[in-house]
C-alpha positions as CSV (number, residue, x, y, z in Angstrom):
1,M,112.8,99.3,114.4
2,T,110.9,96.9,112.2
3,S,108.2,94.9,114.0
4,I,107.0,91.4,113.1
5,E,103.8,93.0,112.0
6,D,105.8,94.9,109.3
7,L,107.3,91.7,108.0
8,I,104.2,89.6,107.4
9,R,102.6,89.9,104.0
10,A,100.0,87.2,103.6
11,P,97.2,89.0,105.4
12,G,97.4,91.9,103.0
13,L,97.5,89.6,100.1
14,V,94.3,88.0,101.4
15,V,92.5,91.3,101.0
16,E,93.8,91.6,97.4
17,I,92.7,88.1,96.5
18,I,89.2,88.6,97.9
19,D,88.9,91.9,96.1
20,E,89.7,90.2,92.8
21,L,87.4,87.2,93.2
22,D,84.1,87.4,91.4
23,H,82.1,86.5,94.6
24,D,80.2,88.6,97.1
25,L,82.4,87.8,100.1
26,D,81.5,89.6,103.3
27,D,83.7,91.3,105.9
28,A,83.5,88.3,108.2
29,F,84.9,86.1,105.4
30,E,87.7,88.5,104.9
31,A,88.4,88.8,108.7
32,Q,88.5,85.0,109.0
33,A,90.8,84.4,106.0
34,T,93.1,87.3,107.2
35,A,93.3,85.8,110.7
36,F,94.2,82.4,109.3
37,A,96.9,83.9,107.1
38,K,98.3,86.0,110.0
39,R,98.5,83.0,112.3
40,A,100.1,80.9,109.5
41,E,102.9,83.4,109.3
42,I,103.3,84.3,113.0
43,E,102.0,81.7,115.4
44,H,102.5,78.5,113.4
45,P,104.8,79.4,110.5
46,I,104.2,77.6,107.3
47,N,107.3,77.6,105.1
48,K,105.5,78.8,102.0
49,A,105.4,82.0,99.9
50,P,103.1,84.7,101.3
51,S,101.0,84.5,98.2
52,T,100.5,80.8,98.7
53,V,99.6,81.2,102.4
54,A,97.1,83.9,101.5
55,A,95.5,81.8,98.7
56,A,95.3,78.8,101.0
57,A,93.8,80.9,103.8
58,V,91.1,82.1,101.4
59,Y,90.4,78.5,100.2
60,V,90.2,77.2,103.8
61,T,87.8,80.0,104.7
62,G,85.7,79.2,101.6
63,L,85.5,75.5,102.5
64,L,84.4,76.3,106.0
65,R,81.8,78.8,104.8
66,D,80.0,77.3,101.8
67,G,82.5,75.5,99.5
68,R,81.8,77.7,96.5
69,L,85.4,78.9,95.9
70,T,87.6,76.6,93.8
71,Q,91.3,76.2,94.0
72,Q,91.5,77.2,90.3
73,E,89.8,80.5,90.6
74,I,91.8,81.5,93.7
75,A,95.0,80.3,92.0
76,D,94.2,82.5,89.0
77,V,93.8,85.7,90.9
78,A,96.6,85.0,93.4
79,D,99.0,84.0,90.7
80,V,99.9,80.7,92.4
81,S,99.3,77.1,91.3
82,T,96.5,74.9,92.4
83,V,99.2,72.5,93.6
84,A,100.6,75.2,95.9
85,I,97.1,75.7,97.4
86,R,96.5,72.0,97.7
87,D,99.8,71.5,99.5
88,C,99.3,74.5,101.9
89,Y,95.6,74.5,102.9
90,P,95.9,71.2,105.0
91,E,98.7,72.8,107.0
92,I,96.6,75.8,107.8
93,G,93.6,73.6,108.7
94,A,95.8,71.5,111.0
95,A,97.3,74.5,112.7
96,E,93.7,75.8,113.3
97,G,92.7,72.6,114.9
98,F,90.8,70.7,112.3
99,E,91.8,68.0,109.8
100,M,91.5,68.9,106.2
101,S,91.4,65.5,104.6
102,R,88.7,64.1,102.3
103,A,90.5,60.8,102.3
104,A,90.4,60.5,106.0
105,G,86.7,61.4,106.0
106,T,87.4,64.3,108.4
107,F,87.1,67.1,105.9
108,P,84.4,69.6,107.0
109,E,81.5,69.7,104.6
110,P,81.0,73.0,102.9
111,G,79.3,75.4,105.2
112,D,80.0,73.3,108.3
113,R,79.5,75.7,111.1
114,S,80.8,73.2,113.7
115,A,84.4,73.8,112.5
116,P,86.5,75.5,115.1
117,T,86.8,79.3,115.0
118,H,88.8,81.7,117.1
119,P,87.1,84.3,119.4
120,E,88.2,87.2,117.3
121,V,86.8,85.6,114.1
122,S,83.0,85.1,113.9
123,Q,81.1,83.4,111.1
124,S,78.0,85.1,109.8
125,D,74.8,83.2,109.2
126,D,74.2,84.7,105.7
């Protein structure tokens, strides 16, 4: 019998995207982005392609960490458009409990450690 875990694809794609990016991203970054993608497919389903969910999860994690990843570089390695990432990442942020809106003035600044995290995902202080 196929389990729900067998059907989700975005978390595995997160790992592929991170591996292709030209950045030194640590295991904690990968764990956080993977957790965001998994929850976006299981707990609060976002009606987007798995590659888009994965790319947006990497982007959100980058924003919360240090802001050095651009939508364009993630889009290039994930083979999705920047528009797809731009449309998806606020949904992931909202589902995780924070507003991802520069216009509203509530967008976390790059590296903002006060953004909510989940117990199974820790942020490193590197």
